[in-house]
C-alpha positions as CSV (number, residue, x, y, z in Angstrom):
1,M,16.2,9.4,34.0
2,N,15.3,10.1,37.7
3,R,11.7,8.9,37.1
4,I,13.0,5.7,35.4
5,A,15.4,5.1,38.3
6,K,12.5,5.6,40.7
7,I,10.4,3.0,38.8
8,V,13.2,0.5,38.8
9,M,13.7,1.0,42.5
10,R,10.0,0.4,43.2
11,H,10.0,-2.9,41.3
12,W,13.6,-4.1,41.7
13,K,12.6,-7.4,43.2
14,L,10.4,-8.5,40.3
15,L,12.9,-7.0,37.7
16,L,15.8,-8.8,39.3
17,A,13.8,-12.1,39.2
18,W,13.0,-11.6,35.5
19,N,16.7,-10.9,34.6
20,V,17.9,-13.9,36.7
21,L,15.3,-16.1,34.8
22,V,16.5,-14.8,31.4
23,L,20.1,-15.4,32.4
24,G,19.4,-18.9,33.5
25,I,17.5,-19.8,30.4
26,T,20.3,-18.4,28.2
27,A,22.9,-20.4,30.1
28,V,20.9,-23.6,29.8
29,N,20.3,-22.9,26.1
30,I,24.0,-22.4,25.5
31,K,24.8,-25.6,27.4
32,I,22.2,-27.9,25.7
33,T,22.5,-26.6,22.1
34,P,24.6,-29.0,20.1
35,R,27.7,-27.9,18.2
36,V,27.3,-27.6,14.4
37,W,30.0,-27.8,11.7
38,N,29.6,-26.5,8.1
39,S,31.0,-28.0,4.9
40,Q,31.0,-25.8,1.8
41,A,31.3,-26.6,-1.8
42,Q,30.9,-24.8,-5.2
43,L,29.4,-26.0,-8.5
44,I,29.8,-24.2,-11.8
45,L,27.5,-24.1,-14.8
46,P,29.4,-24.1,-18.2
47,N,27.9,-22.2,-21.1
48,V,26.9,-24.8,-23.7
49,T,25.0,-24.5,-27.0
50,N,24.2,-27.0,-29.8
51,N,24.5,-24.2,-32.5
52,S,21.2,-25.2,-34.1
53,D,19.6,-22.4,-36.2
54,A,16.4,-22.4,-38.1
55,D,15.0,-19.9,-40.8
56,L,11.3,-19.2,-40.1
57,G,10.8,-17.2,-43.3
58,K,9.0,-13.9,-42.8
59,L,8.7,-14.7,-39.1
60,G,12.5,-14.4,-38.6
61,S,14.8,-17.2,-37.4
62,V,15.4,-19.2,-34.2
63,R,18.8,-19.6,-32.7
64,D,20.0,-21.6,-29.7
65,E,21.9,-19.1,-27.6
66,G,22.9,-21.6,-24.9
67,V,22.4,-20.8,-21.2
68,V,20.6,-17.4,-21.1
69,F,20.4,-15.4,-17.8
70,S,17.7,-12.8,-17.1
71,Q,15.8,-11.3,-14.2
72,Q,12.8,-13.3,-15.1
73,L,14.5,-16.7,-15.7
74,N,17.8,-17.7,-14.1
75,P,18.9,-21.3,-14.8
76,L,20.9,-21.2,-11.5
77,N,17.7,-20.8,-9.6
78,I,16.2,-23.7,-11.4
79,L,19.2,-25.9,-10.6
80,S,19.2,-24.8,-7.0
81,S,15.6,-25.8,-6.7
82,I,16.4,-29.2,-8.2
83,A,19.3,-29.7,-5.7
84,M,16.9,-28.9,-2.8
85,S,14.1,-31.0,-4.1
86,D,12.6,-33.8,-2.0
87,N,13.8,-36.4,-4.5
88,A,17.5,-35.4,-4.2
89,I,17.4,-34.8,-0.4
90,A,15.6,-38.1,0.2
91,K,18.4,-40.0,-1.4
92,V,21.0,-38.4,0.9
93,W,18.7,-39.0,3.9
94,E,18.4,-42.7,3.2
95,N,22.2,-43.2,3.7
96,D,22.7,-40.7,6.5
97,P,24.2,-42.2,9.7
98,E,22.0,-39.9,11.8
99,K,18.8,-40.6,9.9
100,D,17.0,-41.7,13.0
101,Q,17.4,-38.3,14.6
102,F,15.2,-36.7,11.9
103,T,11.6,-37.9,11.8
104,E,10.6,-35.8,8.8
105,L,12.3,-34.9,5.6
106,S,11.4,-31.2,6.0
107,K,13.5,-31.1,9.2
108,Y,16.4,-32.9,7.5
109,K,16.3,-30.4,4.6
110,K,17.1,-27.6,7.0
111,L,20.7,-29.0,7.2
112,F,21.3,-28.0,3.5
113,E,21.5,-24.6,1.9
114,V,21.9,-24.1,-1.9
115,S,22.2,-20.6,-3.3
116,P,23.4,-19.2,-6.6
117,E,26.0,-16.4,-6.5
118,K,25.2,-13.1,-8.1
119,E,26.6,-12.2,-11.5
120,S,28.3,-15.6,-12.0
121,T,27.5,-19.2,-13.0
122,V,28.5,-20.6,-9.6
123,I,26.2,-22.3,-7.1
124,S,27.3,-22.5,-3.4
125,L,26.4,-25.4,-1.2
126,T,26.5,-25.2,2.6
127,V,25.8,-28.4,4.6
128,K,25.6,-28.7,8.4
129,G,26.6,-31.7,10.5
130,S,27.3,-32.7,14.1
131,S,31.0,-33.2,13.0
132,S,33.1,-31.8,10.3
133,E,33.5,-35.3,8.7
134,L,29.7,-35.8,8.6
135,A,29.1,-32.4,7.1
136,A,31.6,-33.2,4.3
137,Q,30.0,-36.6,3.7
138,R,26.6,-35.0,3.4
139,A,27.8,-32.4,0.9
140,T,29.4,-35.1,-1.3
141,A,26.2,-37.2,-1.2
142,L,24.1,-34.2,-2.1
143,I,26.3,-33.4,-5.2
144,A,26.0,-37.0,-6.4
145,A,22.2,-37.1,-5.8
146,F,21.9,-33.7,-7.6
147,R,23.7,-35.0,-10.7
148,N,21.7,-38.2,-10.8
149,R,18.5,-36.2,-10.6
150,L,19.6,-34.0,-13.5
151,Q,20.3,-37.0,-15.7
152,E,16.8,-38.4,-14.9
153,L,15.2,-35.1,-15.8
154,R,17.2,-34.9,-19.1
155,L,16.0,-38.4,-20.2
156,D,12.4,-37.7,-19.3
157,E,12.6,-34.3,-21.1
158,A,14.0,-35.8,-24.3
159,Q,11.4,-38.5,-24.4
160,Q,8.5,-36.2,-23.9
161,R,9.8,-33.6,-26.5
162,S,10.3,-36.3,-29.1
163,Q,6.7,-37.6,-28.8
164,F,5.3,-34.2,-28.7
165,M,7.3,-32.9,-31.7
166,Q,6.2,-35.8,-34.0
167,N,2.5,-34.9,-33.6
168,E,3.3,-31.1,-33.9
169,V,5.2,-31.6,-37.1
170,K,2.3,-33.5,-38.7
171,E,-0.2,-31.0,-37.7
172,A,1.9,-28.0,-38.8
173,L,2.4,-29.6,-42.3
174,Q,-1.3,-30.2,-42.7
175,K,-2.0,-26.6,-41.9
176,L,0.6,-25.4,-44.4
177,L,-0.9,-27.5,-47.2
178,V,-4.4,-26.2,-46.4
179,A,-3.2,-22.6,-46.5
180,Q,-1.3,-23.1,-49.8
181,K,-4.4,-24.6,-51.4
182,S,-6.7,-21.8,-50.3
183,L,-4.3,-19.2,-51.6
184,S,-4.0,-20.8,-55.1
185,E,-7.8,-21.3,-55.5
186,F,-8.6,-17.7,-54.6
187,R,-6.1,-16.3,-57.1
188,K,-7.6,-18.5,-59.8
189,N,-11.2,-17.6,-59.1
190,S,-10.8,-13.8,-58.5
191,N,-8.6,-13.2,-61.6
192,L,-6.7,-10.7,-59.5
193,V,-3.3,-10.3,-61.2
194,N,-2.2,-6.8,-60.5
195,S,-4.8,-4.9,-58.4
196,D,-2.9,-1.6,-58.6
197,E,-3.0,-1.4,-62.5
198,Q,-6.7,-2.5,-62.5
199,T,-7.5,0.2,-60.0
200,K,-5.8,2.9,-62.1
201,E,-7.8,2.0,-65.3
202,I,-11.1,2.0,-63.5
203,I,-10.4,5.3,-61.8
204,L,-9.3,6.9,-65.2
205,A,-12.6,5.7,-66.9
206,M,-14.7,7.0,-64.0
207,N,-12.9,10.4,-64.2
208,T,-13.7,10.6,-67.9
209,L,-17.4,9.8,-67.5
210,N,-17.7,12.2,-64.5
211,T,-16.2,14.9,-66.6
212,E,-18.7,14.3,-69.4
213,Q,-21.6,14.2,-67.0
214,A,-20.4,17.4,-65.3
215,Q,-20.2,19.2,-68.7
216,A,-23.7,18.0,-69.7
217,I,-25.2,19.2,-66.4
218,A,-23.4,22.5,-66.8
219,E,-24.8,23.0,-70.4
220,A,-28.3,22.0,-69.2
221,Q,-28.1,24.6,-66.4
222,A,-26.8,27.3,-68.8
223,A,-29.7,26.5,-71.2
224,E,-32.2,26.7,-68.3
225,A,-30.7,30.0,-67.3
226,R,-31.0,31.4,-70.8
227,M,-34.6,30.1,-71.0
228,R,-35.5,31.9,-67.7
229,M,-33.9,35.1,-69.0
230,L,-35.9,35.0,-72.2
231,S,-39.1,34.1,-70.4
232,S,-38.7,37.2,-68.2
233,R,-38.2,39.4,-71.3
234,V,-41.4,38.2,-73.1
235,A,-43.3,37.8,-69.8
236,L,-44.3,34.3,-70.8
237,S,-43.5,30.8,-69.6
238,P,-42.0,28.4,-72.2
239,A,-45.4,26.7,-72.5
240,A,-47.2,29.9,-73.0
241,A,-44.7,31.1,-75.5
242,V,-45.1,28.0,-77.6
243,G,-48.9,28.3,-77.3
244,S,-48.8,31.9,-78.4
245,V,-47.3,31.0,-81.7
246,R,-49.5,28.0,-82.0
247,L,-46.7,25.6,-82.0
248,K,-47.9,23.5,-79.1
249,E,-50.7,21.9,-81.2
250,L,-48.3,21.0,-84.0
251,K,-47.2,17.3,-83.7
252,E,-44.6,17.7,-86.4
253,Y,-43.0,20.6,-84.5
254,Q,-42.9,18.4,-81.3
255,L,-41.3,15.5,-83.2
256,I,-38.7,17.9,-84.7
257,R,-37.9,19.2,-81.2
258,D,-37.4,15.7,-79.8
259,K,-35.3,14.7,-82.8
260,L,-33.2,17.8,-82.3
261,S,-32.6,16.9,-78.6
262,E,-31.4,13.4,-79.6
263,V,-29.1,14.7,-82.3
264,E,-27.6,17.3,-79.9
265,V,-27.0,14.6,-77.3
266,A,-25.3,12.3,-79.9
267,L,-23.3,15.3,-81.1
268,V,-21.9,16.0,-77.6
269,E,-21.0,12.3,-77.1
270,A,-19.3,12.2,-80.6
271,R,-17.3,15.3,-79.8
272,G,-16.1,13.7,-76.6
273,K,-14.8,10.7,-78.4
274,L,-14.0,12.0,-82.0
275,T,-12.5,15.0,-83.6
276,S,-14.5,17.8,-85.2
277,N,-13.4,16.6,-88.8
278,H,-14.7,13.1,-88.3
279,P,-17.6,12.3,-90.8
280,Q,-19.9,11.2,-88.0
281,V,-19.5,14.5,-86.2
282,Q,-20.0,16.5,-89.4
283,D,-23.1,14.4,-90.2
284,L,-24.6,15.1,-86.8
285,Q,-23.9,18.8,-87.2
286,Y,-25.6,18.8,-90.6
287,Q,-28.7,17.1,-89.0
288,Q,-28.7,19.7,-86.2
289,N,-28.7,22.6,-88.7
290,V,-31.5,21.1,-90.8
291,L,-33.7,20.4,-87.7
292,R,-33.1,23.9,-86.4
293,D,-34.0,25.4,-89.8
294,R,-37.3,23.5,-89.8
295,L,-38.1,24.6,-86.3
296,G,-37.4,28.2,-87.3
297,Q,-39.7,27.8,-90.3
298,Y,-42.5,26.6,-88.1
299,A,-41.9,29.5,-85.8
300,A,-42.0,32.0,-88.7
301,D,-45.3,30.4,-90.1
302,S,-46.9,30.9,-86.7
303,K,-46.4,34.7,-86.6
304,G,-49.7,35.4,-88.5
305,N,-52.9,36.5,-86.8
306,V,-54.3,33.0,-86.2
307,A,-57.0,32.0,-83.7
308,G,-55.5,31.4,-80.2
309,V,-52.4,33.6,-81.0
310,D,-51.9,37.0,-79.5
311,S,-52.0,39.4,-82.4
312,T,-50.1,42.0,-80.5
313,I,-47.0,40.0,-80.4
314,G,-44.5,41.6,-82.7
315,E,-41.7,40.0,-84.8
316,N,-39.1,40.6,-82.1
317,T,-41.2,39.0,-79.4
318,A,-41.8,35.9,-81.6
319,G,-38.0,35.6,-82.1
320,L,-37.4,35.7,-78.4
321,A,-40.0,33.0,-77.9
322,E,-38.3,30.9,-80.5
323,Q,-35.0,31.2,-78.7
324,M,-36.6,30.3,-75.4
325,V,-38.1,27.2,-77.0
326,L,-34.7,26.2,-78.4
327,A,-33.0,26.8,-75.0
328,E,-35.6,24.5,-73.3
329,S,-35.0,21.8,-75.9
330,Q,-31.2,22.0,-75.3
331,A,-31.6,21.8,-71.5
332,M,-33.7,18.7,-71.7
333,G,-31.2,17.1,-74.0
334,M,-28.3,17.7,-71.7
335,Q,-30.2,16.4,-68.7
336,A,-31.1,13.3,-70.5
337,K,-27.4,12.8,-71.4
338,A,-26.3,13.2,-67.7
339,Q,-28.8,10.6,-66.7
340,Q,-27.6,8.2,-69.3
341,L,-24.0,8.5,-68.0
342,Q,-24.8,7.8,-64.3
343,P,-25.4,4.0,-64.7
344,A,-22.0,3.6,-66.3
345,I,-20.4,5.5,-63.5
346,D,-22.2,3.4,-60.9
347,R,-21.0,0.1,-62.5
348,L,-17.4,1.3,-62.4
349,A,-17.7,2.4,-58.7
350,V,-19.1,-1.0,-57.7
351,K,-16.2,-2.7,-59.5
352,L,-13.7,-0.3,-57.8
353,N,-15.2,-1.0,-54.4
354,S,-14.9,-4.7,-54.8
355,L,-11.2,-4.6,-55.4
356,P,-10.1,-3.8,-51.8
357,D,-12.1,-6.7,-50.4
358,K,-10.5,-9.1,-52.8
359,Q,-7.1,-7.6,-52.2
360,A,-7.6,-7.9,-48.4
361,K,-8.7,-11.5,-48.8
362,L,-5.6,-12.2,-50.9
363,L,-3.3,-10.6,-48.3
364,E,-5.0,-12.5,-45.5
365,L,-4.6,-15.8,-47.3
366,Q,-0.9,-14.9,-48.0
367,R,-0.4,-14.0,-44.4
368,Q,-1.9,-17.3,-43.2
369,Y,0.4,-19.1,-45.6
370,D,3.5,-17.3,-44.4
371,I,2.6,-18.1,-40.7
372,A,1.9,-21.7,-41.5
373,E,5.2,-22.0,-43.3
374,G,7.1,-20.2,-40.4
375,V,5.4,-22.4,-37.8
376,Y,6.3,-25.5,-39.7
377,N,9.9,-24.5,-40.1
378,G,10.1,-23.6,-36.4
379,I,8.6,-26.9,-35.2
380,V,11.0,-28.8,-37.5
381,A,13.9,-26.8,-36.0
382,Q,12.7,-27.5,-32.5
383,A,12.4,-31.2,-33.2
384,E,16.0,-31.2,-34.4
385,Q,17.1,-29.1,-31.4
386,A,15.3,-31.5,-29.0
387,K,17.4,-34.3,-30.4
388,L,20.7,-32.4,-30.2
389,G,20.2,-30.2,-27.1
390,A,19.4,-32.7,-24.3
391,F,21.5,-30.5,-22.0
392,S,19.7,-27.2,-22.9
393,A,16.9,-27.7,-20.4
394,Y,19.0,-29.3,-17.7
395,P,22.6,-28.4,-18.3
396,S,25.4,-30.3,-16.6
397,V,27.3,-28.9,-13.6
398,Q,30.9,-29.3,-12.6
399,V,32.4,-29.3,-9.2
400,L,34.4,-26.1,-8.9
401,N,35.5,-26.6,-5.2
402,Q,35.3,-29.9,-3.4
403,P,33.5,-30.0,0.0
404,L,35.8,-28.3,2.5
405,I,36.0,-29.2,6.2
406,N,35.9,-26.4,8.7
407,N,37.6,-27.3,11.9
408,K,35.8,-24.6,13.9
409,P,32.1,-25.2,14.7
410,V,29.7,-22.5,13.5
411,G,27.1,-23.1,16.2
412,P,25.8,-22.3,18.7
413,K,26.3,-18.6,18.0
414,L,27.1,-17.3,21.4
415,R,27.0,-13.7,20.4
416,L,23.5,-13.9,19.0
417,M,22.3,-15.8,22.1
418,I,23.8,-13.2,24.4
419,L,22.4,-10.4,22.3
420,G,19.0,-12.1,22.4
421,A,19.2,-12.5,26.1
422,L,20.1,-8.8,26.5
423,L,17.2,-7.8,24.3
424,A,14.8,-10.1,26.1
425,S,16.0,-8.8,29.5
426,S,15.7,-5.1,28.4
427,F,12.3,-5.4,26.7
428,G,11.0,-7.7,29.3
429,S,12.0,-5.4,32.1
430,A,10.5,-2.5,30.3
431,A,7.2,-4.4,29.8
432,I,7.1,-5.5,33.4
433,A,7.7,-2.0,34.7
434,L,5.2,-0.5,32.3
435,F,2.6,-3.1,33.3
436,L,3.1,-2.5,37.0
437,E,3.1,1.2,36.5
438,N,-0.1,1.1,34.6
439,R,-1.7,-0.9,37.4
440,N,-0.5,1.4,40.2
441,P,1.6,4.4,38.9
442,L,3.8,6.7,40.9
443,L,2.3,9.9,42.2
444,S,3.3,12.9,40.0
445,P,3.3,16.6,40.6
446,K,0.3,16.9,38.3
447,D,-1.7,14.5,40.4
448,I,-0.9,16.6,43.5
449,Q,-1.9,19.8,41.7
450,Q,-5.2,18.3,40.7
451,T,-6.1,17.7,44.3
452,N,-5.9,21.5,45.1
453,I,-4.1,20.7,48.3
454,P,-1.2,23.1,49.1
455,V,2.3,21.7,49.4
456,L,3.6,23.1,52.6
457,A,7.2,21.6,52.4
458,S,9.5,19.8,50.1
459,I,11.8,17.8,52.4
460,P,15.0,16.4,51.0
461,Y,16.0,12.7,51.5
462,I,17.0,12.0,55.2
463,K,18.6,8.9,56.5
464,N,17.3,7.0,59.5
465,I,17.7,9.3,62.5
466,S,18.1,6.5,65.0
467,G,17.3,8.6,68.1
468,K,19.5,11.5,67.1
469,L,16.9,14.3,66.9
470,D,19.5,17.0,66.3
471,Q,20.8,15.2,63.2
472,I,17.6,15.0,61.2
473,G,18.6,17.6,58.6
474,G,16.4,19.7,56.4
475,E,16.2,22.4,59.0
476,I,15.1,25.1,56.5
477,E,12.3,23.0,55.1
478,F,11.0,22.0,58.5
479,Q,11.2,25.6,59.7
480,R,9.1,26.6,56.8
481,L,6.7,23.8,57.6
482,A,6.6,24.9,61.3
483,S,5.9,28.4,60.3
484,A,3.0,27.3,58.1
485,V,1.6,25.1,60.9
486,S,1.9,27.9,63.4
487,L,-0.4,30.0,61.2
488,M,-3.1,27.3,61.0
489,Q,-6.1,27.4,63.2
490,L,-5.8,24.0,64.8
491,D,-8.4,22.5,67.2
492,S,-6.6,22.5,70.6
493,G,-3.3,22.7,68.7
494,R,-3.7,19.1,67.5
495,L,-2.3,18.0,64.1
496,M,-2.4,14.5,62.6
497,I,0.5,13.5,60.4
498,A,-0.6,10.7,58.1
499,S,0.5,8.8,54.9
500,A,-1.0,6.3,52.5
501,T,1.5,3.5,53.1
502,T,4.7,2.8,55.0
503,G,8.0,4.2,54.0
504,E,6.6,7.6,53.1
505,G,8.7,9.5,55.7
506,K,5.8,10.2,58.0
507,T,7.7,9.6,61.3
508,T,10.7,11.6,60.1
509,T,8.3,14.5,59.2
510,V,6.8,14.4,62.7
511,L,10.2,14.6,64.4
512,G,11.5,17.3,62.1
513,L,8.3,19.4,62.6
514,A,8.4,18.9,66.3
515,N,12.1,20.0,66.4
516,A,11.3,23.1,64.3
517,L,8.3,24.1,66.6
518,I,10.5,23.8,69.6
519,G,12.9,26.2,67.9
520,L,10.1,28.6,67.6
521,G,9.5,28.5,71.4
522,F,6.6,26.1,71.5
523,K,6.1,23.1,73.8
524,V,5.2,20.0,71.8
525,L,3.8,16.5,72.5
526,V,4.4,13.9,69.9
527,V,2.0,10.9,70.0
528,D,2.9,7.5,68.6
529,G,-0.4,6.8,66.9
530,D,0.9,3.8,65.0
531,F,-0.3,1.3,67.7
532,R,0.8,-1.7,65.7
533,R,4.4,-0.9,64.9
534,A,5.3,2.0,67.2
535,E,7.7,3.5,64.6
536,L,8.0,6.8,66.5
537,S,8.9,5.2,69.7
538,R,11.5,3.0,68.1
539,S,13.0,6.0,66.3
540,L,13.5,7.8,69.6
541,G,14.8,4.7,71.4
542,Y,11.8,4.2,73.8
543,Q,10.5,0.9,72.5
544,S,11.9,-1.1,75.5
545,Q,10.1,1.2,78.0
546,I,6.6,0.6,76.7
547,N,4.4,-1.0,79.4
548,W,1.6,-3.2,78.0
549,D,-0.2,-3.2,81.3
550,T,-0.6,0.6,81.7
551,R,-1.3,1.2,78.0
552,F,0.1,4.8,78.1
553,T,3.7,5.8,78.6
554,Q,4.9,9.4,78.6
555,N,8.6,10.3,78.3
556,Q,10.5,13.5,77.9
557,V,12.6,13.4,74.8
558,R,14.2,16.8,75.4
559,P,13.1,20.1,76.9
560,N,9.7,21.2,75.6
561,L,9.3,17.9,73.7
562,D,7.5,14.8,75.2
563,L,6.6,11.5,73.7
564,L,3.3,9.6,74.4
565,S,3.4,5.9,73.6
566,V,0.4,3.7,73.6
567,S,0.5,-0.1,74.1
568,I,-2.6,-2.1,73.3
569,P,-3.3,-5.5,71.9
570,E,-3.7,-5.4,68.1
571,A,-7.2,-7.0,68.2
572,K,-8.5,-4.2,70.4
573,I,-7.0,-1.2,68.6
574,S,-10.1,-0.2,66.6
575,E,-12.3,-0.6,69.7
576,F,-9.9,1.4,71.8
577,V,-10.0,4.4,69.4
578,A,-13.7,4.1,68.5
579,R,-14.9,4.0,72.2
580,G,-13.1,7.3,72.9
581,E,-10.4,6.0,75.4
582,F,-7.6,7.4,73.2
583,E,-9.3,10.8,73.0
584,Q,-9.9,10.9,76.8
585,H,-6.4,10.1,77.7
586,L,-5.1,12.6,75.1
587,N,-7.2,15.3,76.6
588,Y,-5.9,14.5,80.0
589,V,-2.2,14.5,79.0
590,Q,-2.6,17.7,77.0
591,A,-4.4,19.5,79.9
592,N,-1.8,18.5,82.5
593,G,1.2,19.2,80.3
594,K,0.0,22.5,78.8
595,Y,1.3,21.7,75.4
596,D,1.1,24.2,72.6
597,Y,1.0,21.6,69.8
598,V,0.1,17.9,69.8
599,L,1.5,16.0,66.8
600,V,0.0,12.5,66.2
601,D,2.0,10.1,64.1
602,S,-0.8,7.9,62.8
603,S,-0.6,4.5,61.1
604,P,-0.9,4.3,57.3
605,V,-4.4,5.1,56.1
606,T,-4.7,2.4,53.5
607,M,-3.3,-0.3,55.7
608,T,-5.2,0.2,59.0
609,P,-8.7,1.2,60.0
610,E,-7.7,3.3,63.1
611,A,-6.1,6.1,61.0
612,A,-9.6,7.2,59.8
613,L,-11.0,6.9,63.3
614,I,-8.2,9.1,64.7
615,A,-9.1,11.6,62.0
616,K,-12.5,12.1,63.7
617,I,-10.7,13.2,66.8
618,I,-8.0,15.3,65.1
619,S,-9.7,17.0,62.2
620,K,-6.6,18.7,60.8
621,V,-4.3,16.4,58.8
622,L,-0.9,16.9,57.4
623,F,-0.5,14.3,54.7
624,V,3.0,13.0,53.8
625,V,4.0,11.6,50.4
626,R,7.4,10.5,49.1
627,S,8.3,11.6,45.6
628,T,10.2,8.4,44.8
629,S,7.7,5.8,46.0
630,S,4.2,7.1,46.6
631,H,1.5,5.3,44.7
632,R,-1.2,7.4,42.9
633,N,-4.0,5.0,43.7
634,Y,-3.1,4.7,47.4
635,F,-2.8,8.4,47.6
636,C,-6.2,9.1,46.1
637,D,-7.8,6.3,48.3
638,S,-6.3,7.8,51.4
639,I,-7.5,11.3,50.6
640,E,-10.9,10.0,49.9
641,Q,-11.1,8.0,53.2
642,L,-10.0,11.0,55.2
643,T,-12.4,13.3,53.5
644,R,-15.2,10.8,54.0
645,H,-14.5,10.9,57.8
646,K,-14.8,14.7,57.6
647,A,-11.1,15.3,58.1
648,E,-9.5,18.4,56.7
649,I,-6.3,18.0,54.7
650,A,-4.3,21.1,55.9
651,G,-1.5,20.5,53.4
652,L,1.0,18.1,51.9
653,A,4.6,17.4,52.9
654,V,6.7,15.9,50.0
655,N,9.6,13.8,51.2
656,G,12.6,12.5,49.3
657,V,13.0,15.4,46.9
658,E,16.3,16.4,45.4
659,T,18.2,19.1,47.2
660,R,19.0,21.1,44.0
661,A,16.5,23.7,42.9
662,Q,13.5,21.8,44.1
663,G,10.0,23.2,43.5
664,Y,7.1,23.0,45.9
665,M,3.6,24.3,45.8
666,Y,2.0,26.6,48.3
667,G,-1.7,27.0,47.7
668,Q,-2.0,27.2,43.9
669,S,1.4,28.5,43.1
670,I,4.8,26.8,42.6
671,V,7.9,28.3,44.2
672,Q,11.6,27.4,43.5
673,V,13.9,27.2,46.5
């Protein structure tokens, strides 16, 4: 808070000017802003329906539910948009007595506000006017223009729907007839009556054939296994076994074998369809037995020692060879049967696979027909609804509350204007202060610490002394400063007290330090080195005694304290110091007066050139800053100038600090006093 107060005090003139400007603008705005009256009215939307329903078949039904409210579509919003449309507002604008004051329709529309109320069917109208009567007149005119616009939209909607529905009904009917024709033709061409029953019959026949085929393959595999077993026992392949009994060269034997295979195949098929007592089955069994006997006879006749037959084969071996031949014949017969059944199974599978495609086609055609029928019914219903429900799209509204006249004006809103002025004043002042502080901020303790210059004294705020040297105040702080100065190794006891700008408390510091040194028993000469303003001489009341002809005036302020004043034309000040006249006279006065310390109150470093020239004469400098007003940039520039002229900054004296628990820095450490 203290820092903010310091900043405000630094820039109080500009901040005051800004606040006066804001206050003036606000006062003028309040005065020139015209007064505004409001007129309010309410419209209500009744819930109407034409009770028209339509059956859409499998697609459901359509029903007119009247005015429906939802988050996506609110009829009140649509009606509000119509009321605020350019068409409706333009009709009110044409007959407005203040029409000439509004050059554009968009500006005139700002006088009207139409808004639906939440969770109700009420629309609120608010109209502004320069008088209460004019506001009510505009509200009444807007309601009339709104109703006329609704009627125009209803007529246009009914006409467009009627023309559109006629074409839509014709097109929907044509599509329905095409779908019906396609469905009938497909049913006729595909002969698809009941796809479920047909599928069951095909699957049953396929299962029967698959079973027979599986049995034949199993019997063939069993015969082959028996043949391999017999072949291993006689150590002969089937062909070798037949050759060993000389059966392979007998054509009659081969014919009987082939005939036996055919009979066995026919017998298996007959047993699958007929009973074992059926004449056909018995006849086939008889043929099988005869053929087997003949094969056995041929095998028995081939047992003799004939050329090409192994004579070592015994009767048992020949019998095994005969069984092996019979097993081979049976395996071949069963394999042939399985191959004969496969084409029939494939034909049934193709037929079964074609049924889903036909069924899917039938269902698709049926679905297209149902859709066409539903669309046709819906369009017919909408056509009837368009004739009966002229108010469905743009329902009628009724006046719930007539336009009311408010005797008190609603504008200008003084509270908002005052609040805006306060905000503008506050934020503007803050912006100005921040801008100025960024350009030239206050000197902070951190800035002082970064210079590595010791703070020798923290002096409290002291009012203007006005010649009363014994009422300066801050005795303890000045005594500490005098103690620090007494320990310095000064050249001829000379110390220059300087500051960056005016108002830093430099002169007060000179007098306080001189008074403290006198208290320590030293004789002190204070020199008014501010040749332009002579602040030190004025403070001690010797301004009237300055003699411009003699240049130097020496006065005794009190015992052991003398004042040396210098009077010289302002144009020759720099030359006076640079040519050494000031140094010569200072040496003369100091030698004659036998002073222990010479304190020179110089002019501000950043404002005059002679301060840097004096620093060449008096190398030790006590730099004075004020905690509430010193500028960082001026401070840094002053230190840089003095350092450039080879002056030594012996320490800092901080003026204007608070008297409670103030901290000051001596060397590199901070001490609380």
